C-alpha positions in Angstrom: -79.0 37.1 4.3 -75.5 36.0 5.1 -72.9 38.2 6.8 -69.8 39.2 4.8 -66.6 39.0 6.7 -63.3 40.8 5.9 -61.1 37.9 6.8 -58.9 36.7 4.0 -59.4 33.2 2.6 -56.5 31.0 3.5 -55.2 28.2 1.3 -54.4 24.7 2.4 -52.1 24.6 5.4 -48.5 23.8 4.6 -46.3 22.0 7.1 -42.8 23.4 7.4 -40.0 20.9 6.5 -37.9 19.9 9.5 -34.5 21.5 9.4 -31.8 19.4 7.9 -28.3 18.9 9.5 -25.6 21.2 8.4 -23.7 18.6 6.4 -26.8 17.9 4.3 -27.4 21.5 3.3 -26.4 22.6 -0.3 -22.9 24.1 -0.1 -22.6 27.8 -0.8 -20.3 29.4 -3.3 -17.9 30.3 -0.6 -18.0 26.8 0.8 -17.2 25.3 -2.6 -14.3 27.7 -3.1 -13.0 26.9 0.3 -13.1 23.1 -0.4 -11.3 23.7 -3.7 -8.6 25.7 -2.0 -8.1 23.1 0.6 -7.8 20.4 -2.0 -5.3 22.4 -4.1 -3.2 23.1 -1.0 -3.2 19.4 0.0 -2.1 18.4 -3.5 0.7 21.0 -3.5 1.8 19.8 0.0 2.1 16.3 -1.5 3.5 17.0 -4.9 6.0 19.8 -4.1 8.4 17.6 -2.0 8.2 14.9 -4.8 9.0 17.6 -7.4 12.0 18.7 -5.4 13.2 15.1 -5.1 12.9 14.3 -8.8 14.4 17.6 -9.9 17.4 17.2 -7.6 18.0 13.7 -8.8 18.2 15.0 -12.4 20.5 17.9 -11.6 24.2 18.1 -12.0 26.7 18.7 -9.2 27.2 22.3 -10.3 23.4 23.0 -10.2 23.1 21.5 -6.8 26.1 23.5 -5.5 24.6 26.7 -6.9 21.3 26.0 -5.2 23.0 25.2 -1.9 21.3 21.8 -1.6 17.9 20.8 -2.9 17.0 22.1 -6.3 13.5 23.6 -7.0 14.0 25.0 -10.5 15.6 22.6 -13.0 18.7 24.0 -14.9 19.8 21.4 -17.3 18.7 17.7 -17.0 21.2 15.0 -16.6 20.7 11.2 -15.9 24.2 10.6 -14.6 22.9 9.6 -11.1 20.6 7.0 -12.5 23.3 5.8 -14.9 25.7 5.3 -12.0 23.0 3.6 -9.9 22.0 1.2 -12.7 25.5 0.4 -13.9 25.5 -3.0 -12.3 26.6 -2.2 -8.8 25.1 -2.8 -5.4 22.0 -0.6 -6.0 21.1 -2.5 -9.2 21.5 -5.8 -7.3 19.4 -4.5 -4.4 16.7 -3.4 -6.8 16.5 -6.9 -8.4 16.4 -8.4 -4.9 13.5 -6.1 -3.9 11.6 -6.9 -7.1 11.9 -10.7 -6.7 11.2 -10.5 -3.0 8.0 -8.5 -3.6 6.8 -10.9 -6.3 7.5 -14.1 -4.4 6.3 -12.7 -1.1 3.1 -11.3 -2.5 2.3 -14.5 -4.2 2.9 -16.6 -1.1 0.9 -14.2 1.2 -2.0 -14.0 -1.2 -2.2 -17.8 -1.5 -2.2 -18.3 2.2 -4.6 -15.4 2.9 -7.1 -16.5 0.2 -7.1 -20.1 1.3 -7.5 -19.2 5.0 -10.2 -16.6 4.3 -12.2 -19.0 2.1 -12.1 -21.7 4.8 -13.2 -19.3 7.5 -16.0 -18.0 5.2 -17.6 -21.4 5.3 -19.2 -21.4 8.7 -19.6 -25.2 8.8 -15.9 -25.9 8.3 -13.9 -27.9 10.8 -12.7 -25.7 13.7 -14.0 -22.6 12.1 -14.8 -20.7 15.3 -11.6 -21.6 17.2 -9.3 -20.8 14.3 -11.0 -17.4 13.8 -10.7 -16.6 17.5 -7.0 -17.6 17.4 -6.4 -15.2 14.5 -8.2 -12.4 16.2 -6.2 -12.9 19.3 -2.9 -12.3 17.4 -4.2 -8.8 16.4 -4.0 -7.7 20.0 -1.3 -9.9 21.5 2.1 -10.8 20.1 5.2 -12.5 21.5 7.5 -9.5 20.8 10.6 -8.8 18.9 13.1 -10.9 20.9 11.1 -14.2 20.8 10.5 -13.7 17.1 14.2 -13.2 16.5 15.1 -16.2 18.5 12.6 -18.3 16.6 14.0 -17.2 13.2 17.5 -17.9 14.5 16.6 -21.3 15.8 15.0 -22.3 12.5 18.2 -21.3 10.7 16.6 -18.6 8.6 19.1 -15.9 9.3 21.0 -14.7 6.2 18.2 -16.1 4.0 15.4 -14.4 2.2 12.9 -16.6 3.9 13.5 -14.5 7.0 12.1 -11.5 5.1 8.9 -13.4 4.0 7.7 -15.9 6.6 7.6 -13.6 9.8 5.3 -11.1 8.0 3.7 -13.4 5.4 0.1 -13.1 6.7 -2.0 -10.1 7.9 -5.0 -11.0 9.9 -6.7 -7.8 8.9 -6.4 -8.7 5.2 -7.8 -12.2 5.9 -10.8 -10.7 7.7 -11.4 -8.3 4.7 -11.3 -11.2 2.3 -13.5 -13.4 4.5 -16.1 -10.6 4.7 -16.2 -10.4 0.9 -16.3 -14.1 0.4 -19.2 -14.4 2.8 -21.2 -11.9 0.7 -21.2 -14.2 -2.3 -24.5 -15.9 -2.8 -24.6 -19.3 -1.1 -27.0 -20.5 -3.7 -24.4 -20.0 -6.4 -21.8 -22.1 -4.4 -24.4 -24.8 -3.6 -25.4 -25.1 -7.3 -21.7 -25.6 -8.2 -21.3 -28.2 -5.5 -24.4 -30.0 -6.8 -22.8 -30.1 -10.2 -19.8 -31.9 -8.7 -17.3 -29.1 -8.1 -15.0 -29.3 -5.2 -13.9 -26.5 -2.8 -10.7 -25.7 -4.8 -12.6 -25.5 -8.1 -15.4 -23.4 -6.5 -12.7 -21.0 -5.2 -10.9 -20.8 -8.5 -13.8 -20.7 -10.9 -16.5 -18.8 -8.9 -15.2 -17.0 -5.8 -12.0 -15.5 -7.1 -13.5 -14.1 -10.4 -16.3 -12.4 -8.3 -13.7 -11.0 -5.9 -11.4 -9.2 -8.3 -11.8 -5.9 -6.6 -10.9 -7.0 -3.1 -8.1 -9.2 -4.4 -6.5 -6.3 -6.3 -6.6 -4.1 -3.1 -5.1 -6.8 -0.8 -2.5 -7.7 -3.4 -1.4 -4.0 -3.5 -1.3 -3.9 0.3 1.0 -7.0 0.4 3.2 -5.7 -2.5 3.7 -2.3 -0.9 4.5 -3.9 2.4 7.2 -6.1 0.9 8.6 -3.4 -1.3 8.8 -0.9 1.6 10.0 -3.4 4.3 13.5 -2.7 5.7 13.4 -3.7 9.4 13.5 -7.5 8.9 16.4 -7.2 6.5 18.3 -5.1 9.0 17.7 -7.7 11.7 18.3 -11.0 9.8 20.7 -10.2 7.0 24.4 -9.6 7.6 25.6 -10.0 4.0 25.6 -6.5 2.3 25.1 -8.2 -1.1 21.7 -9.6 0.0 20.2 -6.3 1.2 17.1 -5.0 -0.6 16.8 -1.5 -2.1 15.2 0.1 1.0 18.2 -0.8 3.2 20.7 0.4 0.6 18.7 3.7 0.4 18.9 4.1 4.2 22.7 3.6 4.0 23.0 6.2 1.3 20.7 8.8 2.9 22.4 8.4 6.3 25.8 8.4 4.6 26.8 5.3 6.4 28.3 3.5 3.5 28.3 4.1 -0.3 29.0 1.4 -2.9 32.6 1.5 -4.2 31.8 2.9 -7.7 29.5 5.6 -6.4 31.9 6.6 -3.6 34.7 7.0 -6.2 32.5 9.1 -8.5 31.4 11.3 -5.6 34.9 11.7 -4.3 36.2 12.8 -7.7 33.4 15.4 -8.1 31.8 13.7 -11.1 28.6 13.0 -9.2 26.8 14.7 -6.3 26.0 12.6 -3.3 22.7 14.4 -2.8 21.7 13.6 -6.4 22.4 9.9 -5.7 20.3 10.0 -2.5 17.3 11.6 -4.4 17.7 9.1 -7.3 17.5 6.1 -4.9 14.4 7.7 -3.4 12.8 8.0 -6.8 13.6 4.4 -7.6 12.0 3.3 -4.3 8.8 5.4 -4.9 8.4 4.7 -8.6 6.8 1.2 -8.5 4.2 2.3 -5.9 3.4 5.5 -7.8 2.9 3.6 -11.1 0.8 0.7 -9.7 -1.5 2.7 -7.3 -3.6 4.5 -10.0 -4.5 1.1 -11.6 -5.8 -0.3 -8.3 -7.3 3.0 -7.1 -10.7 2.3 -8.7 -11.0 -1.0 -6.7 -10.4 0.6 -3.3 -13.9 1.7 -2.5 -15.6 -1.4 -3.7 -13.1 -3.8 -2.4 -12.6 -2.4 1.1 -16.1 -1.1 1.9 -17.9 -4.2 0.6 -15.5 -6.5 2.5 -15.9 -4.6 5.7 -19.7 -4.1 5.6 -20.5 -7.7 4.6 -18.2 -9.2 7.2 
């Protein structure tokens, strides 16, 4: 006869899951609300100053005087500031200079960067290691401003647009990103093209570049924004006021150093507000970047992360 015990029957033993880090836990309702609030505040902090700039540029002199400066609530929209700026004076000429400078400079920089990155991505190329080490050294050591200015002056590039392109034509960081992406392309694909008789330039044009559209779009945007926003080289190497790009003219208007003759006359007679002109020039300087960035935004994650990880 077997003894009957009162101990409960236990099921299979379960092992407790190890605790997960805090950042892997499912967010609570309060956490989600806090994140949403932070994002909304960040968006407002970015968009509110832009709103003020745009509204002020579209306001009349009377509205600006009533607001005591910057306008937050629009009261009647007028495009007189933009009409004066785009009437064929110095600002219009400066905008054309900036557009052409950005297009030519970006094309030149991308051509040099892509060729250099592709050559460095082929590990068996001539002088591969030494050239790469030399480029890396320039990221940490530079000659400085005075030797660069003397070099540009010695080459006779002052008061020429080449002085705005050549000194800053190549970014080593962009070359390294492109190189890392090119090295991630399958070597078998390139070897098969080489067996079919394709040369390096044809492989680069027909195979490598179509597979690298994401990183090429990102680097192109980097170069274009750099050329469009550049002002320091123009202030150093250009003495002719008619050759200045848009950013330098904007600085002169914002700092009230010198206004174009037509604008100065309109401001003096009271037909136009100087503050509206300053804000309108800022809008013109920001507009190309604001329009192009959303189209390239989708390539940022793929282009930058893939190029960085595979390098």
